[in-house]
C-alpha positions as MATLAB code, in Angstrom:
seq = 'MITGMERLAAAINGQASDRIPVFCNMSDQGSRELGMSIEEYFSRGEYVAEAQLKMREKYGYDNLWSLFYVGKEAELLGCRKILFAKDGPPNVQDFVIKTYDDIHKLVVPENIAGHPAFQEELQCLRILKGEAGGKYPICAYVTASMTLPALLMGMEKWLELLLIGPVAVRDELLAKCSDFFRKEILAYREAGADILIYANAFGSTDFVPMRIFREVSVPWMEKDLNPGGTQGVVYYCGMARLTATIEEVFEKTGIGTYYLSPLDNIEQGKKIIAGRALCGGVINDIKLIDWSRDEIRNEVRRIIEAGMTGGRFLFGTGVMPYAIPEENIRTMLEAAYEFGRCKSQ';
ca = [
     109.484 -146.073  -54.569;
     108.931 -147.013  -50.927;
     111.987 -146.653  -48.689;
     113.119 -148.831  -45.799;
     112.316 -146.019  -43.373;
     108.748 -145.827  -44.712;
     108.314 -149.603  -44.381;
     109.600 -149.492  -40.819;
     107.359 -146.573  -39.871;
     104.341 -148.391  -41.321;
     105.150 -151.558  -39.368;
     105.647 -149.636  -36.119;
     102.313 -147.878  -36.544;
     100.428 -150.970  -37.714;
      99.772 -149.466  -41.129;
      99.806 -150.969  -44.614;
     102.889 -150.939  -46.860;
     104.109 -152.961  -49.838;
     105.808 -155.535  -47.620;
     107.141 -156.017  -44.096;
     110.551 -154.519  -43.276;
     113.487 -156.880  -43.813;
     116.594 -156.287  -41.698;
     119.830 -158.040  -42.707;
     122.698 -157.664  -40.278;
     125.738 -158.100  -42.487;
     128.999 -156.756  -41.125;
     132.125 -158.817  -41.879;
     130.862 -159.427  -45.442;
     131.746 -155.812  -46.192;
     135.435 -156.730  -46.335;
     134.714 -159.230  -49.109;
     132.594 -156.654  -50.924;
     135.571 -154.268  -51.054;
     138.236 -156.966  -51.593;
     140.013 -156.266  -48.305;
     141.148 -158.233  -45.287;
     138.813 -157.903  -42.311;
     141.494 -156.015  -40.359;
     142.019 -153.464  -43.127;
     138.287 -153.119  -43.711;
     137.524 -152.199  -40.111;
     140.386 -149.699  -39.948;
     138.421 -146.903  -41.658;
     134.903 -145.619  -41.243;
     134.696 -144.757  -44.933;
     135.321 -148.400  -45.860;
     132.535 -149.661  -43.601;
     130.105 -147.021  -44.837;
     130.920 -147.731  -48.493;
     130.371 -151.468  -48.043;
     127.146 -150.968  -46.098;
     125.728 -148.803  -48.872;
     126.878 -151.234  -51.575;
     125.462 -154.304  -49.837;
     122.111 -152.647  -49.157;
     121.866 -151.615  -52.814;
     122.983 -155.057  -53.991;
     120.498 -157.086  -51.943;
     117.660 -154.596  -51.411;
     117.026 -154.971  -47.656;
     115.868 -152.120  -45.447;
     118.615 -151.160  -42.973;
     122.218 -149.985  -42.662;
     124.742 -150.707  -39.920;
     127.278 -148.442  -38.231;
     128.579 -151.457  -36.282;
     132.235 -152.397  -36.776;
     132.650 -155.187  -34.200;
     131.473 -155.646  -30.620;
     135.008 -155.358  -29.200;
     135.020 -151.672  -30.223;
     133.278 -150.917  -26.927;
     136.100 -152.593  -25.012;
     138.576 -150.412  -26.932;
     136.754 -147.326  -25.679;
     137.391 -148.601  -22.156;
     141.087 -149.395  -22.591;
     141.395 -152.663  -24.560;
     144.520 -152.480  -26.719;
     144.498 -155.891  -28.404;
     141.842 -157.103  -30.839;
     142.152 -160.483  -32.541;
     141.340 -160.240  -36.256;
     140.248 -163.457  -37.939;
     140.468 -164.051  -41.686;
     136.864 -165.143  -42.023;
     134.940 -164.009  -38.972;
     134.263 -161.184  -36.538;
     137.132 -159.568  -34.593;
     137.153 -160.235  -30.874;
     138.780 -158.981  -27.689;
     142.223 -160.532  -27.262;
     143.344 -158.862  -24.044;
     140.783 -158.175  -21.311;
     140.791 -154.799  -19.585;
     139.834 -156.351  -16.238;
     142.055 -159.157  -14.982;
     141.583 -158.690  -11.222;
     138.992 -156.995   -9.053;
     141.541 -154.238   -8.514;
     141.180 -153.353  -12.183;
     137.487 -152.667  -11.592;
     138.398 -149.970   -9.073;
     140.841 -148.463  -11.593;
     138.443 -148.548  -14.551;
     137.729 -145.040  -15.846;
     134.772 -144.267  -18.093;
     135.601 -141.602  -20.702;
     133.712 -138.374  -20.114;
     133.260 -137.646  -23.812;
     132.634 -140.755  -25.926;
     132.214 -138.761  -29.146;
     135.649 -137.231  -28.670;
     137.429 -140.506  -27.908;
     140.049 -141.496  -30.540;
     138.622 -145.055  -30.727;
     135.186 -143.659  -31.672;
     136.267 -141.454  -34.560;
     135.998 -144.044  -37.338;
     132.498 -145.004  -36.235;
     131.549 -141.326  -36.292;
     132.966 -141.036  -39.807;
     130.934 -144.071  -40.875;
     127.767 -142.570  -39.406;
     128.370 -139.210  -41.093;
     128.688 -140.878  -44.491;
     125.656 -143.136  -43.999;
     123.582 -140.184  -42.812;
     124.681 -138.078  -45.749;
     124.013 -140.778  -48.342;
     120.924 -142.505  -46.963;
     119.638 -140.543  -43.974;
     115.849 -140.530  -43.849;
     115.622 -143.294  -46.464;
     117.007 -146.305  -44.623;
     117.231 -146.723  -40.844;
     120.821 -146.625  -39.584;
     121.458 -149.106  -36.777;
     123.953 -148.819  -33.924;
     124.860 -151.588  -31.481;
     125.065 -150.724  -27.771;
     125.882 -153.346  -25.137;
     123.832 -153.237  -21.920;
     125.539 -152.673  -18.589;
     124.735 -156.259  -17.542;
     126.481 -157.718  -20.602;
     129.375 -155.296  -21.129;
     131.472 -156.859  -18.296;
     131.787 -160.047  -20.398;
     133.731 -157.982  -22.962;
     135.914 -156.474  -20.266;
     136.792 -159.539  -18.163;
     135.540 -162.602  -20.064;
     132.299 -164.526  -19.634;
     133.570 -166.977  -17.027;
     134.923 -164.314  -14.663;
     131.866 -162.131  -15.108;
     129.503 -164.997  -14.254;
     131.588 -165.746  -11.171;
     131.397 -162.123  -10.008;
     127.711 -161.821  -10.875;
     126.588 -164.986   -9.119;
     128.974 -165.495   -6.199;
     131.373 -162.558   -6.105;
     131.332 -159.551   -3.739;
     128.103 -157.620   -4.388;
     129.798 -154.277   -3.769;
     132.430 -154.996   -6.434;
     129.787 -156.280   -8.848;
     127.700 -153.155   -8.400;
     130.722 -150.889   -8.771;
     131.450 -152.474  -12.137;
     127.801 -152.323  -13.216;
     127.583 -148.659  -12.221;
     130.591 -147.864  -14.408;
     129.197 -149.932  -17.285;
     125.812 -148.205  -17.021;
     127.513 -144.799  -16.993;
     129.389 -145.824  -20.146;
     126.201 -147.119  -21.781;
     124.320 -143.860  -21.210;
     127.167 -141.826  -22.688;
     127.596 -144.169  -25.632;
     123.909 -144.284  -26.607;
     123.773 -140.486  -26.400;
     126.798 -140.249  -28.698;
     125.141 -142.528  -31.240;
     121.896 -140.579  -31.100;
     123.668 -137.273  -31.571;
     125.616 -138.744  -34.513;
     122.393 -139.710  -36.270;
     121.699 -143.392  -35.501;
     117.993 -144.185  -35.928;
     117.879 -147.694  -34.419;
     119.723 -148.581  -31.214;
     120.172 -152.299  -30.644;
     120.140 -152.801  -26.869;
     122.197 -155.977  -26.652;
     121.591 -157.715  -23.340;
     122.230 -161.457  -23.198;
     121.699 -161.221  -19.434;
     118.162 -160.039  -20.111;
     117.327 -163.623  -21.066;
     116.578 -166.485  -18.713;
     118.790 -168.607  -20.971;
     121.696 -166.847  -19.230;
     120.406 -166.119  -15.719;
     117.585 -167.517  -13.548;
     114.385 -165.471  -13.338;
     115.318 -164.387   -9.810;
     118.571 -162.804  -10.993;
     116.793 -161.299  -13.969;
     114.270 -159.574  -11.720;
     116.610 -158.629   -8.895;
     119.653 -157.566  -10.903;
     119.044 -157.350  -14.657;
     115.844 -155.312  -14.610;
     117.046 -152.575  -12.200;
     120.216 -152.077  -14.264;
     118.184 -151.975  -17.464;
     116.125 -149.186  -15.948;
     119.295 -147.303  -14.993;
     120.609 -147.744  -18.539;
     117.491 -146.615  -20.349;
     115.390 -144.318  -18.176;
     117.615 -141.219  -18.443;
     117.610 -141.105  -22.254;
     114.347 -142.894  -22.965;
     113.679 -145.778  -25.320;
     113.047 -144.005  -28.636;
     114.431 -146.239  -31.390;
     115.594 -148.915  -28.921;
     115.373 -152.608  -29.903;
     115.510 -155.284  -27.205;
     117.932 -158.007  -28.317;
     119.285 -160.806  -26.155;
     122.182 -161.971  -28.317;
     120.099 -164.683  -30.012;
     118.994 -166.023  -26.615;
     115.283 -166.415  -25.928;
     113.306 -163.451  -24.610;
     109.625 -164.407  -24.565;
     109.864 -165.189  -20.828;
     110.983 -161.629  -20.113;
     109.095 -159.489  -22.663;
     106.185 -158.565  -20.391;
     108.391 -157.389  -17.538;
     110.761 -155.520  -19.842;
     107.832 -153.752  -21.504;
     106.284 -152.777  -18.171;
     109.550 -151.506  -16.683;
     111.104 -149.790  -19.709;
     108.477 -149.333  -22.435;
     110.871 -150.583  -25.154;
     108.965 -150.562  -28.440;
     110.659 -153.344  -30.467;
     111.485 -156.956  -29.508;
     113.918 -158.925  -31.671;
     113.011 -162.532  -30.969;
     115.507 -165.367  -30.900;
     115.270 -168.146  -33.501;
     114.563 -170.339  -30.465;
     111.517 -168.298  -29.447;
     108.000 -169.257  -30.451;
     106.885 -166.392  -32.708;
     103.164 -166.842  -32.082;
     103.785 -166.794  -28.327;
     105.967 -163.692  -28.588;
     103.332 -161.828  -30.588;
     100.624 -162.905  -28.152;
     102.612 -161.454  -25.249;
     103.345 -158.230  -27.126;
      99.647 -158.027  -28.050;
     100.062 -155.250  -30.600;
     101.765 -152.897  -28.127;
     105.156 -153.052  -29.870;
     106.965 -154.166  -33.009;
     108.056 -157.804  -33.142;
     111.012 -159.170  -35.108;
     110.999 -162.770  -36.298;
     114.598 -163.907  -36.676;
     116.031 -166.712  -38.779;
     118.764 -169.013  -37.455;
     121.239 -167.707  -40.009;
     124.067 -169.974  -38.885;
     122.180 -172.735  -40.699;
     122.255 -170.695  -43.910;
     125.832 -171.914  -44.360;
     124.592 -175.404  -45.267;
     120.856 -175.213  -45.947;
     119.492 -175.958  -49.416;
     117.410 -173.448  -51.360;
     114.194 -175.244  -50.407;
     115.150 -175.381  -46.717;
     115.855 -171.644  -46.694;
     112.604 -170.738  -48.424;
     110.540 -173.016  -46.191;
     112.030 -171.521  -43.029;
     111.568 -167.930  -44.190;
     107.969 -168.702  -45.078;
     107.338 -170.351  -41.704;
     108.697 -167.328  -39.804;
     106.763 -164.775  -41.816;
     103.481 -166.677  -41.781;
     103.800 -167.053  -38.017;
     104.483 -163.359  -37.477;
     102.568 -161.337  -40.070;
      99.103 -161.904  -38.637;
      98.057 -158.752  -36.829;
     100.838 -156.640  -38.341;
     103.648 -154.857  -36.478;
     106.183 -157.413  -37.617;
     109.563 -157.457  -39.355;
     111.819 -160.211  -40.636;
     115.418 -160.174  -39.433;
     118.721 -161.991  -39.267;
     121.070 -162.569  -36.362;
     124.834 -162.930  -36.628;
     125.103 -163.620  -40.400;
     128.363 -165.647  -40.437;
     130.999 -164.741  -43.027;
     130.829 -168.300  -44.408;
     127.254 -168.012  -45.734;
     127.346 -168.393  -49.535;
     126.127 -165.329  -51.414;
     123.560 -167.465  -53.229;
     121.995 -168.416  -49.888;
     121.846 -164.776  -48.765;
     119.986 -163.919  -51.958;
     117.630 -166.880  -51.566;
     116.749 -165.855  -48.001;
     116.125 -162.223  -48.890;
     114.155 -162.940  -52.055;
     111.950 -165.306  -50.058;
     111.434 -162.626  -47.391;
     110.382 -160.092  -50.027;
     108.040 -162.623  -51.647;
     106.366 -164.015  -48.547;
     106.438 -160.667  -46.740;
     104.179 -158.873  -49.198;
     101.447 -157.209  -47.205;
      97.872 -158.186  -47.868;
      96.001 -156.987  -44.828;
      98.714 -155.329  -42.728;
];
């Protein structure tokens, strides 16, 4: 039986396999799988690991997640209040940075792996590695230095500082965020994560003009990634478009996987990548809440037919809202397995 890791390796190397890799990014659904509230579910690494293993076995996709919720990174930097919803992802309730003075006071932990707020994620990774290591790629989510400030001070205040605020203060914050990123990605690598999702909404021209991307985003991406390299790194812009930036990101960083937005043109993205890297075609999974069976199958088929030519392609999901009916999840995945069968890849 072919494993998810074998499918991924084949796709990366442009080799034949039974089908393309299918990545399904389910997180909050784990609470429903175990019959728990979302707050209780995310309180223990063993719960998250158990649900990840159960959901992968139940649906048959090719990856596992160590991600709890994005606000976990803010907790590592001092956030003490997380808002837990009944039917959606937890979010930061109290920002660490309220004034520029708080930027000067911000302290990056020296040892991420030893931080109390990281222990449950480590436990989750240990269990996933023990149960499925080498069979299914284990994904970790790491927020880029350009995007992390939005979790620490809110999007509005970060945009104000980025675009019109004091440059020295902006760069002080980015330096601290990049320091944190490098320590965090190292901790995930040492704990056994195979895939590292480099989440950088500010690496998309949907968020910043091309001038800011080139003058600010790219240099900080290089500072984030150059010290540890880009092995296993996936470029992801938070569901924002990235075809306009792929070429420059590839030239400056050498990242080997690009997770396109549902808004990107897949053929264009693959043309830019030109076989030099793996390309992910991503469904707009918010629409899975209401789409009919036929609509789901037609969209999955469109994505896969657009991306499979030439190989080095995977099918993926984005945010996978809690409200998606289980029947629609199954329909999407079964269609991906059917249409993703490899003929010439």
